[in-house]
N, C-alpha and C positions, 0 to 999 in steps of 0.2 A: 383267495378264492376267484374262481373263473364263472362268470354268468353269461349264458347265451341268451341274447334278446332277439325274438321273432315278431315281425311285422307282418302279417299275412292280409294281401288283397286278393280280390277274385281271380287274377291271373299272375299275380306278382308275390314276391317275398322279399322283405329287407331283413337283414341280420346285422348282429354287431356281437364280438365275443371281446367281453369287458373285464380287464384285470381290476378287482375291486380293492386292491391293496393301495393302487395309486389311481384308480378310476379312470384308465387309459383303455382306449380299444386297441387290442390286440390285432384284429381283424374286423373288417366289415365288407358286407356284400350286398348285391341285388341280384335275384332271381327274376326274369322276365318271361313273358310268353308262356307260362306254365298252362298245359293243355292246348297250346297253339302251335303250329309248325313255327320252328325257328327258336326254340328254347334256349336260352342262353344264361350262364352264371358268370359274373364278374366280382372279383373277390379283390381287394385292397389291403396290403399289409405295409405298414410305415417302413420307408427305405427300399422297397421292392416294387418291380414292376407288377401291373396289373397280371392278375391270373384269370384267364377266360376258359369256361367249359361250354362247348356247344354239343349238347346232348338232348335228345326228345325226353321231355319231362311232362308225362300226361297227367300227373296227380300232383298235390303238395306234398304227399308223402315221398313220393320220388325227387322232388326239389329238395326236401330236407335232407334226404338222404344224400343227395349230391353235396349239400352245405356242409354236412359232417365229414364226407370225404374229402373236401376241399380244405377244411379246418386240420385234418388228421393227414393230409398228403405230406410224403416224406419231403418233397422237394419244395412245394408250395404253401404247405400247411405251418401252423403255429402251435399245435399241442400233438402229443404222440398218439393219444387214444380219447374215445370219448368219455373214459372215467375222469378225465381232468375237469370235466363240465360239471359243476356242483350243482347247479339249478338254471332252469329255463324261464325267463320271464315274457309273458305274451301280451302284447297289447289288445285289448279287445274295446271295440267302440262303444257298445252300449251295456250297460249294467243295469239300466232301469232304475226303480227307486230302491232295490233291494241292496244296493253296493254303494256306499259312501267312502270305501277304501279299497284298495287292493287285497286280495285274498289268495290263499293257497287252495289250488284247483282240486276238488273232489268230486264225487258223484253227483252230490247235491249242486254243487256249483254248475257243472256241465248242464244238469236238468235247468237251472235257472237261466243260462245263456241260451238254451234253445227256445225257452219261454220268451225271451228278449227279441227273439229273431225277427218277429213280427214289427218290432220297432225300429229295426234297422237291417232291413232285407237284403241290401247292397252290401253290408259289411259283416255282420256278425257269422254269417254261415262260412265265410273264408277263415275266420278268426277261430272257429270252432274246427273246422278241417285242420288247421294247422296245429291246434292243440292236441286233438286225436291222433296225427301223424307223430308228432313227439313223443306222446305217450308210448304207441307202438314201438319206435326205435329205441327210446330210453325210459322203459317202464319203471326202473329205480330211482329216477332223476326227479326230485321236487319240481312242479310247476306252479308258477304263480300268474294269475290274470290281474293285470293294471288297466283299469277302465277310463276311457275318454271322458265320461260323464261322472266320474266319482268326486272329482274336486268341486264340481259344482252343486253337488248335494247339500251345501250349506245354506242354499238360497231359501229366504222365507218364502210362505204361499203367496203373499200377496206379489211376488215376482215371478213365480213359476205357473200360476193357475191362470189359465186362458178364460176370458169373458163368454164362455160357451155354457151350455146346461151342466152343471157338476155332474150328472149322472154319467157323462161321457168320460169325466176323468175316473171316477170310480169303477166304471165298466172296462174302458180301453187304456187307462193310463194316458190319456192325451192331455199334455202339460209341458212346460218347458223343461228340457233336461241340459241343453248345452253340451259343446263338443270341444276338441283341442284341450281338454281339462289337463293332460300331463304337461303340456307346454306352457299353460297359463299358471301352473303351480312352480314349475321350474324357474321360469323368468321372473316371478314376482319374488321369490326367495333370493335370486341372485342380486335383485334391485335393492332389496332390504339391506343384504350383506355389503353390496357397495357404498350403501348410504350410512354404513356404520350403526344401522339401527335393528332393533327386533322387530320381526315382521308384524307383531301384536301392535304395534305403535304407529304403523303408517297404512296410509290410504293409496292404492295403486291401480291405475287403469293399464291392463296389459293388452297390447295391439298384435295380435297373431295375424299377420298379414302375408297371405300367399294366394294361391289360386283358389283356394278355399281359405275364407278369414273369418276371424270372430274377434270380439272384444269383450274383456270381463271388468267388472269393478270388483276389486280385491280389498276388503276393508279388515284391516287386522289380521290378514292372512286367509280370511274366509270371503267366499263369493258372495255378492250381494246381488248380482245382476250379470247375465251375459248374453251376447246378441243371438247365438244360434238357439234354436228352441225345441220343438218335437223332432225336427230333422235338422240336418245341417243346411238346410235351405233358408232358413228364417236369417234375417240380420241385414248387414251391409251388402251392398252389391259385391259380387265376387267374379272369378274369372268367366264362368259360365252359367252362375246361378244368379238368380234375380235379387235375391234378397228380399225385404220386405216391400210387398206392393198391396194394393187394395184386393181383397180376395175375390172380389166380384169380378175381376178381370178373367178369372178362370171361368166362369159361368157364362160370360161375354163370349169367350172364344169359342166355348162348347156349342154354342147357338149360332153365332154367327160365321164361324169358320168350319162348322161342322165335325170339330176336333173331339178325339174320345178322351176320357180321363188320362190314359197314358200318353195321348198326344201331348197335351198339356204338361204332364209331368215331365216328360221328356224336353219340351220347350223350355221350361223354367228351370230345370237343372242342367241342360247341355248346350243350350242355344242361346241364353240370355247373358246378363251381366255385362262386363265390358266387352266381351265378344258380339254380343248381340247390338250394343249401342254402336261400336266402332266399325263392324264389319271386316276387322282386320284380323285379329286374332284374341286368344284368351291370354296370350303371352305378354306381360306388360312391358317388355323390352321392344317387342315389335310394334306396339302400340305408341310408346314414346317415340321410336323413330318416325313413324308415320305422321305424328303430331307436329314433329320438328320439319317434317316436308309439307307441312301445310294442311294435312287431313284434317278437316274440321269435325268429322265425327270420332276420329280419335282423340282429338283434344277435349270434345266433350265427353267422352267414356271417362277420361281421366278427371275431369273437372267432377263429374257426378260421383265417382267412387271416392274422391278426397272429401268431397262434401258430406257424404254419408259418415265416413269415418269421424270427421270433424264434430258433426252433430252428436254422434254417440258418445264422444269423450264429453262434450257439454252434458250431456244427459246422466251420465255416469258419475261425474263429479257431484251433480244435483243429490243423485240417489246414495251417494257416501256422505253428503254433507261437507264436502271439500275433496281435494286431492293434493297429495305430496309428490307424486312422481307419475309419469306416463312412460312406458317402455315399448319399444317396437321390436317386433321379433319375426322370425320365419323369412321365407324367400324374398318378398319384396320388402317387408319391414327392415331386414338386416342389411339388405343389399341396394335400396334406392334411396340416395340422399335428397333427390329430387322430390319424391313422394313425402318423406318424413317433413320437408319444408313446407310443402305445399298444403298438408294436413293440419300443421301448427299455425300456418298463416292465418290470421284473424283470431287467434286464441290468446293474443298478449294480453287482453281485458282480464284473464283468468291468472295471469303469470306465468303462461307459457310461452317461452322465447327460446329459438334456437340460434346458436352460434354457428354460423354458415361454414366457417373454416373447421371447427370441431366436427361438424356434420359431415364433412368430406371424408367418409369412412364405410366399409363395408365388411361385413361379417366380424366385427370385433366387438367385445365388451367394453363400452365407453359411455361416460356422460356427455351429452352433445348441447346441454342447455347453456345459454348466454349466463354471465357472470351474475347479471342484475334479475335473472328469472328466479321467480319465488316458488314454482314448481318445477321440479327436475326432470329433465328428459333423458332417457338411456336409450342405446342400442344394445340388445343382449342376444348373441345367437342362441336359439332353443337348442336343447338336447334331449329329447323325449326319451331317446334310447338309454342314457344315464339316468334318467328319473325312473324309467322302469327297472332297471338293475338295482338301484338304490332300494326300491320298495321290496323288489325279490329277496335280496340279501337280509333285510329287516326281518321278513317273514320267515324265511327259511333257516336262520342263525338263532331264533328264540329258543 
């Protein structure tokens, strides 16, 4: 069985074609600058040189058409025709309260996704366009929606209700939803397997640390709490997002700096986080280099970031009544030994202790905790595409 996984952004599209017999990617690629001058598709196939297509792609439909042509290309492709694609799995950012699991896409689901657009105006429209484009090009191929928010729907009301007038939740759905759910679900399952335990028997804190970052408290395979909220702005400091701050700052800036709501939104989402503190970059590699050269603000931004993550780990251990394992994943979590060590420094009282030699690893699934640690620490590369493919297979082979 071959499943095509599609992840549509506003001007980009990531894809993988996965052979579900061995769960290996036959091909993977990225389309960039959709609707912008300089559109480009880059496809990677194991054992081959990169295949690059530079063609104008004004719409996501055109981009998906090029994806299919690249996958079926006689010289550079991996399948002979579209008929070899048994199903398509789509990443969808927001499923609202309606979906606590992945679903086969039909007209009712599409209507609900449109309704959720107001909750994720930057993400869901692109996801919907990608689904509609695939439906036009592959009308007989089953489609599955896999939601970033779904895994977090096990949270109790005490965790997801904000202390605002309850009517705002009833009228507008203002509550904590959480994101990166597919990643948190994948790595927590991997950690339980690495520990040789059933996921129902362990408490795990998952740290998805990239330019966008979130943590989740996973107790017995279910989310107790997560750091992102109504939007992906809530939580720890991130690459360009401020995370948790006093909400009165927004009104203060609007009064004192004559900023509009859109100005504040842009400031909090795109100019804050470690970029805002350091003044250097939102790329942690650049910030680490600047800190090594003595840039005090760069060093401060890293200290703030690590402190916020450490603080959240402590909070989530309390929320679950104890923790058995902490796992680091995503770009920074998988590839920065210094970040992992800095975050865990000071958590020895909880039984969290890293072995520096084991921790000197990038992008591999491995335990990095010291032998005398009572709480295990792991690095696990996330694989959201495989998680999407697994759900797609389950739902389309029933």
